[in-house]
C-alpha positions in Angstrom: 19.2 -5.1 -3.7 22.7 -4.0 -3.3 22.3 -1.2 -5.8 19.0 -0.1 -4.1 20.8 -0.1 -0.8 23.6 1.9 -2.1 21.2 4.5 -3.6 19.5 4.8 -0.3 22.9 5.4 1.4 23.8 8.0 -1.2 20.4 9.8 -0.7 20.9 9.9 3.1 24.5 11.1 2.7 23.5 13.8 0.3 20.8 15.2 2.5 22.9 14.8 5.7 25.7 16.8 4.2 23.3 19.4 2.8 21.5 19.7 6.1 24.7 20.1 8.0 26.0 22.7 5.6 22.8 24.8 5.7 22.9 24.6 9.5 26.5 25.8 9.7 25.8 28.7 7.2 22.6 29.8 9.0 24.2 30.0 12.4 27.4 31.6 11.0 25.4 34.4 9.5 23.4 34.8 12.6 26.3 35.0 15.0 28.0 37.4 12.6 25.4 40.1 13.7 22.6 38.7 16.1 20.9 42.1 16.2 20.4 42.2 12.4 16.9 41.4 11.3 18.1 40.1 8.0 20.5 37.7 9.8 17.7 36.5 12.0 15.3 36.0 9.1 18.0 34.1 7.3 18.5 31.7 10.3 14.8 31.2 10.4 14.7 30.4 6.7 17.6 28.0 7.1 15.9 26.1 9.8 12.7 26.0 7.8 14.7 24.8 4.6 16.2 21.9 6.8 12.8 21.0 8.2 11.4 20.9 4.6 14.2 18.8 3.3 14.1 16.3 6.2 10.3 16.0 5.9 10.6 15.4 2.1 13.3 12.7 2.8 11.2 10.9 5.5 8.2 10.5 3.3 10.2 7.8 1.3 11.4 5.9 4.3 8.1 4.6 5.8 5.4 2.3 4.5 2.8 2.4 7.3 -0.2 4.3 6.0 -0.9 6.4 9.1 2.7 7.4 9.5 3.1 8.3 5.9 -0.1 10.4 6.1 1.2 12.4 9.0 4.7 12.9 7.4 2.9 14.2 4.3 0.7 16.5 6.3 3.7 17.7 8.3 5.5 18.4 5.0 2.7 20.5 3.7 2.6 22.2 7.1 6.4 23.0 6.8 6.1 24.1 3.2 3.7 26.9 4.3 6.4 28.2 6.7 9.2 27.6 4.3 7.8 29.8 1.7 6.6 32.4 4.2 10.2 32.5 5.7 11.6 33.0 2.2 9.2 35.8 1.5 10.0 37.4 4.9 13.7 37.2 4.3 13.6 38.9 0.9 11.2 41.6 2.4 13.6 42.4 5.1 16.9 41.9 3.2 19.3 43.5 3.4 18.2 45.9 6.2 19.4 45.4 9.8 16.2 46.8 11.0 12.7 47.1 9.3 9.3 47.9 10.7 6.7 45.3 9.6 3.6 46.9 8.0 0.0 46.1 9.2 -0.7 44.0 6.2 2.1 41.7 7.2 1.2 41.4 10.8 -2.6 41.4 10.7 -3.1 39.6 7.3 -0.2 37.6 6.2 0.8 36.0 9.4 -2.9 34.9 10.2 -3.2 33.6 6.7 0.0 31.5 7.2 -1.2 30.2 10.5 -4.6 29.3 9.2 -3.4 27.6 6.0 -0.6 25.7 7.9 -3.0 24.1 10.5 -5.5 23.4 7.6 -2.8 21.1 6.2 -2.9 19.0 9.3 -6.6 18.2 8.7 -8.5 15.8 6.3 -9.7 18.9 4.5 -6.3 18.8 2.6 -5.2 15.2 2.7 -7.9 12.8 3.8 -5.9 9.5 3.5 -3.3 7.5 1.5 -4.3 6.5 -2.0 -1.2 4.3 -2.6 1.6 3.2 -0.4 4.8 3.0 -2.2 7.7 0.7 -1.4 10.5 2.1 0.8 12.6 4.4 -1.1 9.7 5.8 -3.3 7.0 8.4 -2.5 3.5 7.4 -1.5 0.3 9.1 -3.0 -2.2 10.8 -0.7 -5.9 11.5 -1.4 -6.3 15.1 -2.2 -9.2 17.2 -1.0 -10.4 20.8 -1.8 -8.4 22.4 0.9 -5.3 21.6 -1.2 -6.2 24.4 -3.5 -6.0 26.9 -0.6 -2.6 25.5 0.3 -1.4 25.7 -3.4 -2.6 29.3 -3.7 -0.8 30.4 -0.5 2.5 28.8 -1.5 2.3 30.1 -5.1 1.6 33.6 -3.9 4.5 33.5 -1.5 7.0 32.3 -4.3 5.6 34.7 -6.9 5.5 37.5 -4.3 9.2 36.8 -3.4 10.3 37.1 -7.0 8.2 40.2 -7.7 9.6 41.9 -4.6 13.1 41.0 -5.5 12.7 42.4 -9.0 11.1 45.6 -7.6 14.0 46.0 -5.1 16.5 45.4 -8.0 15.1 48.2 -10.0 15.8 50.8 -7.3 19.0 49.3 -5.7 22.5 50.3 -6.6 26.2 49.4 -5.8 26.8 46.6 -3.5 23.1 46.2 -2.5 22.2 45.6 -6.3 24.8 42.9 -6.5 23.6 41.2 -3.3 20.0 41.2 -4.6 21.1 39.7 -8.0 22.9 36.8 -6.0 19.6 36.3 -4.0 17.6 36.2 -7.3 20.0 33.8 -8.9 19.8 31.5 -5.8 16.1 31.5 -5.7 15.8 30.9 -9.5 18.2 27.9 -9.3 16.4 26.4 -6.3 13.0 26.8 -7.6 13.9 25.5 -11.1 15.3 22.4 -9.4 12.1 22.1 -7.3 10.0 22.5 -10.5 11.8 19.8 -12.4 12.4 17.2 -9.8 9.5 17.7 -7.5 6.8 18.5 -10.0 7.5 17.9 -13.6 9.2 14.5 -13.4 6.7 13.1 -10.8 3.6 14.5 -12.6 4.7 14.1 -16.2 6.8 10.9 -16.1 5.8 9.3 -12.8 9.4 9.5 -11.6 9.5 10.2 -7.9 13.2 9.1 -7.5 14.5 12.6 -6.8 11.8 13.9 -4.4 13.6 12.8 -1.2 16.6 15.0 -2.3 14.6 18.2 -1.8 17.1 19.5 0.8 19.9 19.3 -1.8 17.9 21.4 -4.3 17.3 24.0 -1.6 21.1 24.5 -0.9 21.8 26.8 -3.9 19.4 29.5 -2.3 21.1 29.2 1.1 24.6 29.3 -0.4 
């Protein structure tokens, strides 16, 4: 019991320090040049990363089925906007001003709105299949709508990486170096997400590291 309590405190401390660091970095960049579209996009992404990490952590801290279900739904809702904010940041970066095209305003944003609100309905998660003890992650009942959520999130991540590679091919000088750092940060973060949030839980039933999602998002912010 003492070891379990110590691990819980360590998780909370790790997530707390990471959240505080991301918040400081996000606002530091924003206040450096509040008019810059890139700085605004970075602040929004930082806040989404914090929300995503906190919702990930909270999933392991409750055992009431209704509460857990809504935490899981909220986490999926935030995930939509987390990946959308990442794509938007990379699309704008490193420009101080950039006009958003029609496909972004009239197709991508409405798609994000629709998918995010879909995650709050029983069409994606209809209930709780298994309640886990405090400190572990509960399992939800998945429905067909989860496919639409997965497709959107995957398209945002793949689109972000493809856009970065495209920009790298035509960039030069300091901008090329900046884009390399962004690509490195994204690669490290999503490799960690893939290992600890997907491969270990799905392949080895090890959900121990899922609450630390905020920690794995830090390399990208840094």
